[in-house]
ZAKEKOL-105986 format. One record per residue (C-alpha): residue number from 1; residue in one letter; x, y, z. Coordinates in Angstrom, 2 decimals, padded with zeros to 5 digits. Layout:
<atoms>
+-----+---+---------+---------+---------+
|   k | r |       x |       y |       z |
+-----+---+---------+---------+---------+
| NUM | A |       X |       Y |       Z |
...
+-----+---+---------+---------+---------+
</atoms>
This chain:
<atoms>
+-----+---+---------+---------+---------+
|   k | r |       x |       y |       z |
+-----+---+---------+---------+---------+
|   1 | X |  039.57 |  044.06 |  022.38 |
|   2 | X |  039.73 |  042.78 |  025.94 |
|   3 | X |  035.94 |  043.78 |  026.88 |
|   4 | X |  035.11 |  042.04 |  023.33 |
|   5 | X |  037.03 |  039.11 |  024.64 |
|   6 | X |  035.24 |  039.30 |  028.20 |
|   7 | X |  032.03 |  039.08 |  026.77 |
|   8 | X |  032.36 |  036.47 |  024.37 |
|   9 | X |  033.79 |  034.36 |  027.06 |
|  10 | X |  030.52 |  035.53 |  029.42 |
|  11 | X |  028.39 |  034.49 |  026.70 |
|  12 | X |  030.24 |  031.16 |  026.21 |
|  13 | X |  029.89 |  030.56 |  029.85 |
|  14 | X |  026.13 |  031.62 |  029.87 |
|  15 | X |  025.46 |  029.39 |  027.08 |
|  16 | X |  027.21 |  026.39 |  028.51 |
|  17 | X |  024.91 |  026.92 |  031.70 |
|  18 | X |  021.70 |  027.08 |  029.60 |
|  19 | X |  022.56 |  024.12 |  028.17 |
|  20 | X |  023.36 |  022.03 |  031.18 |
|  21 | X |  020.65 |  023.38 |  033.08 |
|  22 | X |  018.04 |  022.38 |  029.96 |
|  23 | X |  019.84 |  018.99 |  030.01 |
|  24 | X |  019.44 |  018.60 |  033.68 |
|  25 | X |  015.65 |  019.59 |  033.23 |
|  26 | X |  015.03 |  017.38 |  030.65 |
|  27 | X |  016.22 |  014.44 |  032.58 |
|  28 | X |  014.10 |  015.29 |  035.48 |
|  29 | X |  011.05 |  015.49 |  033.15 |
|  30 | X |  011.76 |  012.55 |  031.83 |
|  31 | X |  011.96 |  010.66 |  035.34 |
|  32 | X |  008.56 |  012.28 |  036.25 |
|  33 | X |  006.84 |  011.48 |  033.02 |
|  34 | X |  008.00 |  007.91 |  033.18 |
|  35 | X |  006.51 |  007.73 |  036.59 |
|  36 | X |  003.24 |  009.13 |  035.39 |
|  37 | X |  002.91 |  006.76 |  032.73 |
|  38 | X |  003.60 |  003.91 |  034.68 |
|  39 | X |  000.75 |  005.23 |  037.11 |
|  40 | X | -001.53 |  005.87 |  034.43 |
|  41 | X | -001.41 |  002.89 |  032.41 |
|  42 | X | -001.13 |  000.59 |  035.72 |
|  43 | X |  002.30 | -001.01 |  035.21 |
|  44 | X |  003.52 | -003.25 |  037.90 |
|  45 | X |  006.40 | -003.61 |  039.87 |
|  46 | X |  007.69 | -006.67 |  037.20 |
|  47 | X |  007.50 | -003.97 |  034.32 |
|  48 | X |  008.69 | -000.69 |  033.40 |
|  49 | X |  008.27 |  002.46 |  031.69 |
|  50 | X |  010.81 |  004.95 |  030.27 |
|  51 | X |  010.36 |  007.89 |  028.37 |
|  52 | X |  012.77 |  010.16 |  026.21 |
|  53 | X |  012.06 |  013.90 |  025.25 |
|  54 | X |  013.92 |  014.84 |  021.86 |
|  55 | X |  014.19 |  018.48 |  020.77 |
|  56 | X |  016.34 |  021.38 |  022.18 |
|  57 | X |  015.76 |  023.63 |  023.80 |
|  58 | X |  013.37 |  021.82 |  026.11 |
|  59 | X |  012.89 |  024.62 |  028.58 |
|  60 | X |  011.42 |  026.68 |  025.74 |
|  61 | X |  008.72 |  023.44 |  024.80 |
|  62 | X |  007.98 |  023.24 |  028.66 |
|  63 | X |  007.21 |  026.90 |  028.60 |
|  64 | X |  005.11 |  026.53 |  025.51 |
|  65 | X |  002.96 |  023.54 |  026.96 |
|  66 | X |  004.04 |  021.58 |  023.87 |
|  67 | X |  006.93 |  018.72 |  023.34 |
|  68 | X |  007.53 |  018.12 |  019.12 |
|  69 | X |  008.57 |  014.36 |  019.77 |
|  70 | X |  008.57 |  011.75 |  022.65 |
|  71 | X |  009.45 |  008.21 |  022.70 |
|  72 | X |  007.47 |  005.98 |  025.35 |
|  73 | X |  008.63 |  002.51 |  026.16 |
|  74 | X |  006.41 |  000.10 |  028.21 |
|  75 | X |  006.98 | -003.20 |  029.19 |
|  76 | X |  004.26 | -005.93 |  030.76 |
|  77 | X |  001.48 | -003.70 |  031.04 |
|  78 | X | -001.74 | -004.97 |  031.88 |
|  79 | X | -004.69 | -005.00 |  029.37 |
|  80 | X | -007.68 | -007.28 |  028.32 |
|  81 | X | -008.70 | -009.31 |  025.52 |
|  82 | X | -012.29 | -009.69 |  025.48 |
|  83 | X | -013.23 | -010.73 |  029.21 |
|  84 | X | -009.47 | -012.02 |  029.57 |
|  85 | X | -006.89 | -010.43 |  031.40 |
|  86 | X | -003.95 | -009.86 |  028.82 |
|  87 | X | -000.09 | -008.71 |  029.86 |
|  88 | X |  001.27 | -006.58 |  026.83 |
|  89 | X |  004.85 | -007.77 |  026.67 |
|  90 | X |  006.47 | -004.37 |  025.52 |
|  91 | X |  005.15 | -001.16 |  023.67 |
|  92 | X |  007.39 |  001.18 |  021.65 |
|  93 | X |  005.26 |  004.31 |  020.89 |
|  94 | X |  006.76 |  007.37 |  018.92 |
|  95 | X |  004.25 |  010.36 |  019.92 |
|  96 | X |  004.10 |  013.89 |  018.25 |
|  97 | X |  003.28 |  017.20 |  019.27 |
|  98 | X |  002.45 |  016.59 |  022.68 |
|  99 | X |  000.13 |  018.81 |  024.54 |
| 100 | X |  000.85 |  019.04 |  028.27 |
| 101 | X | -001.63 |  020.35 |  030.95 |
| 102 | X | -000.72 |  020.82 |  034.49 |
| 103 | X |  003.15 |  020.37 |  033.54 |
| 104 | X |  003.52 |  016.90 |  033.24 |
| 105 | X |  000.66 |  015.51 |  035.16 |
| 106 | X | -001.53 |  015.04 |  031.51 |
| 107 | X |  000.18 |  014.59 |  028.20 |
| 108 | X | -001.79 |  014.10 |  024.97 |
| 109 | X | -000.18 |  013.76 |  021.60 |
| 110 | X | -001.74 |  014.81 |  018.60 |
| 111 | X | -000.68 |  011.65 |  016.84 |
| 112 | X |  001.51 |  008.57 |  017.45 |
| 113 | X |  002.47 |  005.64 |  015.95 |
| 114 | X |  003.71 |  002.32 |  018.03 |
| 115 | X |  004.31 | -001.31 |  017.85 |
| 116 | X |  003.57 | -003.92 |  020.49 |
| 117 | X |  004.33 | -007.63 |  020.94 |
| 118 | X |  002.10 | -010.00 |  023.02 |
| 119 | X |  003.94 | -013.39 |  023.86 |
| 120 | X |  002.62 | -016.41 |  022.76 |
| 121 | X |  002.65 | -017.63 |  026.44 |
| 122 | X |  000.81 | -014.22 |  027.35 |
| 123 | X | -001.97 | -014.65 |  024.14 |
| 124 | X | -002.38 | -018.58 |  025.68 |
| 125 | X | -003.91 | -017.14 |  028.52 |
| 126 | X | -006.66 | -015.74 |  026.54 |
| 127 | X | -008.01 | -018.91 |  025.15 |
| 128 | X | -009.09 | -022.29 |  026.43 |
| 129 | X | -006.99 | -023.55 |  029.35 |
| 130 | X | -006.36 | -026.57 |  027.18 |
| 131 | X | -005.02 | -024.98 |  024.01 |
| 132 | X | -001.40 | -024.40 |  023.48 |
| 133 | X |  000.08 | -021.38 |  021.05 |
| 134 | X |  003.26 | -020.89 |  019.80 |
| 135 | X |  005.16 | -019.85 |  016.39 |
| 136 | X |  004.20 | -021.38 |  013.67 |
| 137 | X |  006.54 | -020.63 |  010.61 |
| 138 | X |  005.34 | -018.80 |  007.60 |
| 139 | X |  002.51 | -019.87 |  005.35 |
| 140 | X |  002.21 | -020.14 |  001.47 |
| 141 | X |  002.11 | -016.57 |  001.41 |
| 142 | X |  005.27 | -015.72 |  003.37 |
| 143 | X |  003.70 | -014.60 |  006.35 |
| 144 | X |  003.82 | -015.65 |  009.88 |
| 145 | X |  001.32 | -018.21 |  011.43 |
| 146 | X |  000.42 | -018.98 |  014.99 |
| 147 | X |  000.28 | -022.48 |  015.94 |
| 148 | X | -002.74 | -023.52 |  018.08 |
| 149 | X | -002.98 | -027.08 |  019.56 |
| 150 | X | -006.05 | -028.25 |  022.11 |
| 151 | X | -007.99 | -031.17 |  022.46 |
| 152 | X | -011.32 | -031.93 |  021.14 |
| 153 | X | -014.00 | -034.79 |  021.80 |
| 154 | X | -016.34 | -035.83 |  019.20 |
| 155 | X | -019.31 | -037.36 |  020.32 |
| 156 | X | -019.90 | -040.74 |  020.31 |
| 157 | X | -016.39 | -041.03 |  019.43 |
| 158 | X | -015.13 | -041.42 |  023.30 |
| 159 | X | -011.50 | -040.57 |  023.17 |
| 160 | X | -010.31 | -036.85 |  023.40 |
| 161 | X | -008.24 | -035.92 |  020.00 |
| 162 | X | -005.38 | -033.52 |  020.36 |
| 163 | X | -004.92 | -031.31 |  017.33 |
| 164 | X | -002.92 | -028.73 |  015.71 |
| 165 | X | -003.47 | -026.02 |  013.15 |
| 166 | X | -001.77 | -023.55 |  011.69 |
| 167 | X | -003.56 | -019.81 |  012.03 |
| 168 | X | -003.78 | -016.48 |  010.40 |
| 169 | X | -003.82 | -013.64 |  012.14 |
| 170 | X | -005.36 | -009.98 |  011.25 |
| 171 | X | -007.20 | -007.32 |  012.36 |
| 172 | X | -011.09 | -006.50 |  012.76 |
| 173 | X | -012.46 | -003.16 |  013.66 |
| 174 | X | -009.15 | -001.38 |  014.63 |
| 175 | X | -009.35 | -003.37 |  018.26 |
| 176 | X | -009.70 | -006.75 |  017.64 |
| 177 | X | -007.19 | -009.61 |  016.93 |
| 178 | X | -008.60 | -012.29 |  014.86 |
| 179 | X | -006.90 | -015.91 |  014.40 |
| 180 | X | -008.38 | -018.33 |  011.94 |
| 181 | X | -006.88 | -021.49 |  011.09 |
| 182 | X | -005.82 | -021.94 |  007.20 |
| 183 | X | -007.20 | -025.77 |  007.72 |
| 184 | X | -007.72 | -028.53 |  009.76 |
| 185 | X | -006.25 | -031.84 |  009.46 |
| 186 | X | -008.66 | -034.52 |  009.59 |
| 187 | X | -011.43 | -032.82 |  008.34 |
| 188 | X | -012.90 | -035.52 |  006.68 |
| 189 | X | -013.88 | -036.64 |  010.19 |
| 190 | X | -017.81 | -035.80 |  010.72 |
| 191 | X | -018.08 | -032.73 |  013.07 |
| 192 | X | -014.09 | -032.66 |  013.67 |
| 193 | X | -013.39 | -029.41 |  012.08 |
| 194 | X | -016.20 | -027.70 |  013.60 |
| 195 | X | -015.23 | -028.74 |  017.33 |
| 196 | X | -011.27 | -027.38 |  016.28 |
| 197 | X | -012.39 | -024.32 |  015.10 |
| 198 | X | -014.87 | -023.49 |  017.84 |
| 199 | X | -011.41 | -023.31 |  019.98 |
| 200 | X | -008.68 | -021.84 |  017.58 |
| 201 | X | -010.68 | -019.48 |  015.48 |
| 202 | X | -011.20 | -016.57 |  017.97 |
| 203 | X | -011.72 | -012.82 |  017.95 |
| 204 | X | -010.33 | -011.13 |  020.79 |
| 205 | X | -011.03 | -007.17 |  021.36 |
| 206 | X | -008.45 | -005.72 |  023.16 |
| 207 | X | -008.76 | -003.19 |  025.51 |
| 208 | X | -006.56 | -001.11 |  028.19 |
| 209 | X | -004.22 |  000.10 |  025.73 |
| 210 | X | -003.70 |  004.12 |  025.93 |
| 211 | X | -006.45 |  006.02 |  024.52 |
| 212 | X | -006.81 |  006.95 |  021.14 |
| 213 | X | -004.15 |  004.10 |  019.65 |
| 214 | X | -006.03 |  001.95 |  017.05 |
| 215 | X | -004.82 | -001.47 |  015.74 |
| 216 | X | -003.42 | -001.29 |  012.33 |
| 217 | X | -001.78 | -004.46 |  011.31 |
| 218 | X | -001.13 | -007.52 |  013.23 |
| 219 | X |  001.87 | -010.06 |  012.65 |
| 220 | X |  003.01 | -013.46 |  013.80 |
| 221 | X |  006.95 | -013.48 |  014.55 |
| 222 | X |  009.15 | -016.09 |  015.92 |
| 223 | X |  008.72 | -013.94 |  019.71 |
| 224 | X |  004.70 | -013.22 |  019.45 |
| 225 | X |  002.07 | -011.33 |  017.88 |
| 226 | X |  003.38 | -007.91 |  016.91 |
| 227 | X |  000.75 | -005.36 |  016.80 |
| 228 | X |  001.56 | -002.34 |  014.68 |
| 229 | X | -000.63 |  000.84 |  016.18 |
| 230 | X | -001.29 |  004.48 |  015.14 |
| 231 | X | -003.51 |  007.06 |  016.22 |
| 232 | X | -004.60 |  010.63 |  017.11 |
| 233 | X | -005.20 |  012.39 |  020.39 |
| 234 | X | -003.43 |  009.51 |  022.24 |
| 235 | X | -003.23 |  010.12 |  025.96 |
| 236 | X | -000.32 |  008.02 |  027.95 |
| 237 | X | -000.63 |  009.90 |  031.03 |
| 238 | X | -003.26 |  011.86 |  032.87 |
+-----+---+---------+---------+---------+
</atoms>
């Protein structure tokens, strides 16, 4: 009986040590993975990257070269909207079946789902300098709108006119954010609507997001434009 109790105690101690070693290892791996993601996505010092590895035990997943589920959280990630620089305020991504090569030096998820937020201030940087962008409330369909305000000059009229429109946001081609004004106030003025829409009706192709992620939906919210994304063979590091 004493030997049995001793054996149980030994097994218990070994189990505790294994769990402790596993948790220490996963914490170290998360920190290393976050640094790799920060480097791969060119996150500046003003931003951040965090990685959470789910599943237990971690060490057996690491030995197999595949992680079941990983969460990645990024902030202030640089990207492009057309030919203009864009800062993505935040990205939250859930990665599934993450294949690893060379330890954690390269990680590719078989599938991923995520959301991203682009603030109105950052979005304004992708349009003409005199265009202001902000929250426009909800439209008749209950969906959010982007308010866009800019100045236009009608030939022969002389004076610049400041106009505001409320625009719908949508996705085109899986990589492009599209803004279209619901209507243009004062559209009876000859040439006015065309001039306003030239400033406000824009398509911005996003590049610089983690490879493999595609836009599925875009919504205007009080905090900014929210992107919903999905993809396969998504590379966050490497």
